[in-house]
N, C-alpha and C positions, 0 to 999 in steps of 0.2 A: 560384505557390505557395499564394496565397489560395483558389485552387480546390481543390487537393490537401486543404489543411486541412480545408476544408468536408466535402469527400469522406471523410476520414477520421473526421471527428466522426459522419457520418451512419453509415459502416460499424460505427464502436465502439458505436454503439446498436443495430444491426440484430440480432446475434445473442441479446443479453439481451431485446429485444423478442419475437422470434421464440420464446423458450424461455417468455416469460411468456405469450404468447398462446395458445401449445400447451397450457401448463398449465392455463390458465383455460378453455380448449375443453374439455379433458377432465374437468373440474371439473363444467362446466355439461351435458355429455352424461350424465355419470353421474347427476347430480341429476333432469335432466328424463327420460331413459330409465329409470333406476331407477323412477321414481313410474309410468311408463306400463307396466312390468312389473309393480309392484305393484298397479297397477288394472287388471290383464288385459286392456288394450287392444293390447299386444304380447307376443309369447312371449320367453321368456329367449334362445332360439336367435336370434331377429330381433336381438335388442338385440346379441348378441357378434357376430353376423356384420355388422352395421352399423359396430360399432367395427373389425372387421378392415378392412373396405372403407375406412373414413377413414383408417386409417393406412397402408395402401397409397397413398392419394391425397396424404396429408401431405407426404411428401419428393419425390416429383416437381413438386409445386406450388412447393417452396422452390427445388429445383433449376432451376426456369423461371426464377425471379427471378435466381440467381446467372448463369444464362447471358445473360440479357437485360442485366446489369449488366456482365459482361464484353465483351459485343456492342458495347454503349454507348462502353465505354472503349477499345475496340479501333477503332471509327468515327473518335472524336476524335484518337486517336494517327496513324490513317491520313490524317485531314483534315491535322495538323501535317506530315506527310512529304511529303504531295502539294504542300503550301504551300511548301516547302524545294525540292522535285524541278522544281516549276512556276515557280520566281523565276528571272527572266532576268537576266544579268550586264549590267551598265552600259556594259562594255566590249565592244565586238562589231565585226565586220569591215563592218558597214555603211558603204557607200561607198567602201570600200578596192578597189584594183584587184586582181584574182584572177590576172592573168597575170604575166609575166616583167618587165614593166616596173614592176610594185610591189614588187620585191623589193630589198633593199641591194646596191649594187656592191662593196662592201669591208665589214669590221668596225670602222670608225673609228666613235667616239661623240662627239657633242657637245650639250652643255648650252649653250643660248641664252637667258640672262636669266629662270631658271626659277625661278618660286615655285609653293609648293604647300603645302596644308593639308588635313588629314583632317577629313572630315565631322564635325560635332559637337564639333571640337577646342576651341571655347568662346574662352576668353581666352587660352589660350597662342599663339594666333595661327599664321602661318605655320611650318612646320616647316623648308622650304627658302625662302631670301629672295635673290631676284635672283641665282642661282648661274650661272655661266658658267665652263665648261672644256672642254677638248678631250684625248680619248684616240685617239692616232693608229693606225692600222691597224698590227697587230704590236707595239705598245708595251705595256708593263707598268706599271701605275700603282697604287698603293696608295694607299688612303682611311685616313686616321686621324684621331681626334678623340674627345672627350669623350662618354661615354653621353648619348643625346638628342641628338646634333649634326646628326642626319640621313642618316648613312651609309647604313644600310639603304633608306630612303626613296628613295635616289638609285638604287639598284639596282630597287626596285619601278618605278621609273618607267622606267628602261630596259627591263623586261620587260612595261611597260604593264599592270601590275596595276592601276596607277590612271592616270589622264589628269591630266596637269599643269594648273594652275590657270591661271597666266600663263607666256609664254615657250613654248619648243619643245626637244625632245629629239630628236636626228637619230641615227639609225644607218645607216651607209653612205651618208649624204647626203643620206637620205629621214626626213621626219617620222616618228615611231614609228606615229602615227595613221593613216598610208598605208600601212602594211606589214601584210600579212596575218599575224594572230596565230600561225597555224602556222608560217610562215616565219619569222617573229621568233624565237619560241621554241624553234624547232628549231637556231637557229645558236647558242644559247647554252647553256653547260654551266654548272649552278649548284649550289654546294654552300651550302646556307643553314645559319643559325645553329642552329635547331630540326631537326637530322636525325629523318627518318621511313624506317624500314626495314619492310618487311614480313614477316609470319610464312612466310617461303619460305626456300629455301636461297639460301647466298652468291651462288652464281652468278646466281640470278633476280633478288637485289636489284640487283648489279651491271649486269646485262643488262636493268633496266626502261628502258623507251623507245627500246630498240635492238632492231633487228628480228631479227637473228641474232648472237649473241656467240660468234665463234669462240676456241678456245683460245689461239692465240699471241696474240691479242688482250687476252684475259683474263689471260694471264699478264703481260704487257707493263703494263698499267695497274695491276695490283694489286703489281707490282714499284715502278712508278714512285710509287705512294701508299704504300709502305713496309710493306704487308700482308700480301705474299705467303708470306713465312717463317711468320708466324703462323698462316695459313690452313692451311697445308700441316702444322701440328701437329695441327690438329683431327682427329679419328677418320675424317670422310669428306670431308675436304679441302673443295673448294669446293661440294660437294654436302651440306655440315652445314646443318642447319637452325637458323635464328634464330627467337628468340620477337619477338612483336610490340613494334615500335618498338626491336628490336635489344636485347632486355632482358638477353640472356644474353652480351652485347659489352659491353666496357668503354667508357667516353666517347671514348677516343682511336681503338679500334679501330672504332667507328661511323662516326666522322668518316673516318677513312681509306677505309672501305668506301664511303662517299659521295663522296670524291674520285675514287676509281676508277670509280663509276657516272658521275660528269660526264666523264671522260675517255674514256670507253667509247662517248660520243656522237660523237667527233672534232668538238666544236663548234669554230666560229670565235671564238666569245668565251667566255673561261672566267672565271666569277666565285667567288671565294671569300669569302664572308661570315662572317669570324672563324672559318674552318673549322681552324684548328689550336690553338684555345685549350685542349682537351682533352690535348694530347701534352705530352711533357715537351721540354725545351730540346733535347736530343739528338736526337729523333725529330723535331722540327722542322726541324731542321738538314738533317737525311737528306732530309725530303720535298721541302724547299725546294731542295735540290741536285738531287733528281731532276726537278722540275718547271721547271727552268731550260731545258731541252730543250724542253719543252711549250711555255714561254711565248714562246720563239722564231718559234714557229710560228703563233702566234694572238694575238688581243688578251686582255689579261688584266688584271683588276680584284682588287685584293686589300683586303678591308676588315678592320682588326685593331686589337686594343687594344695589340698587341706591337709596339714598335719593331723588335724583330729580325726579324719578318715583312717588315716595310716597307722596311726600310734596302736590300734589293737590287734594289728596283723601279728601273726607268727615271727615274720622277718619284713625288713624293709630294703629294697633297693635303692639307691639313690643315682640317678643317671645324669649326667652333664657332659654336654657336647659329644653326644653318643657312645659315652664310655661308661661302665659302672665305678664312680667315685667310690661308694661306699656301700656296706651292706652289714645288717645286724638288726636288734631288736631296738625298740624306741628308747630305753634307758641305756643301751649300749652305744646309740649314735650321739646321745645327746652329752655322754660323759667324754666322747672322743672329739667335741668340739670342732666340727668340720662344719661342711656345706650343710647337712641335714640341721645340726643345731644352730646355724646360722638363721636358715629358713624357718625353724620354731620359734626362735626369737622374734624374727621381724613379725610373724603372724600373732603370736601372743601380744605384741606391742599395739599392733592394729586392733587386737579385740578390745583391748584397754583404753584404747583412744575413743574407740566407739562406745564403748559402754560409758566413757567419762561423758 
């Protein structure tokens, strides 16, 4: 920012300076050349020709300065782009077995005494503190908790977007640091909080990451995500173009397209990171009802602030300040009258007030 402000100050002086120099130059030439004509040292025609040639030369010289300025800005921008493109990720496959022996045997997930802190987190300390839990192969587990309790960080560690500070994260009995990144991420279908849709057709957005998306699969996943009927009302149905980041779709529609995209991968692990926050209660119930069949065939992790999303899970983990505060079924946690029960009571009270 400081460099740009300095550049703008120089550029703001450039045009007035050029005009001043050009004006003073014309005055100087008239004075000096006029005296030479009066003294008979040059003819009037020579003086006029000199002025004509000077005028023809003046603007190309100014244009050359502009070109040099734009070239330098372009080179600086290119350098910044190259710095980004040449940056190497800290998360690599170095030392990872590339053959089948390095792949998970199933879709079970286990955290063993995991502690983690983001770089530069400073005084806040660890986001996760000695967290241990297990999600069995084919089990549906919901993770709930206040904002900042570490729910999304758990997902980032499963996908190995970051490496753990202490402890281990295992998928299929293997440490994620020993699993090829391509194999690890191919087995996971993720619907993140921040949905990104491309400026392409709905079909292309749902099929992103899939080699070939056949019509029966497309119909199936969009029905499961409760977006099929709405897409069919669009002028070009699944070929309808959507704007960058899905600007011409509602928040709920974007989330449901993202759910369909995750299902189209046929993942062994399905992760919904607060993926139903933008839909109403009726649509949420319909989506969860459709997803029950999908949950039976794969490991599923539901992250949500809504108790209504979590209550149908096989087991619920409650995170607080980076630690597992409670875990159990919905009924068990309500009977325990702890943090989960308190969250449930507040949300039921909010629903009652809104309904009233």
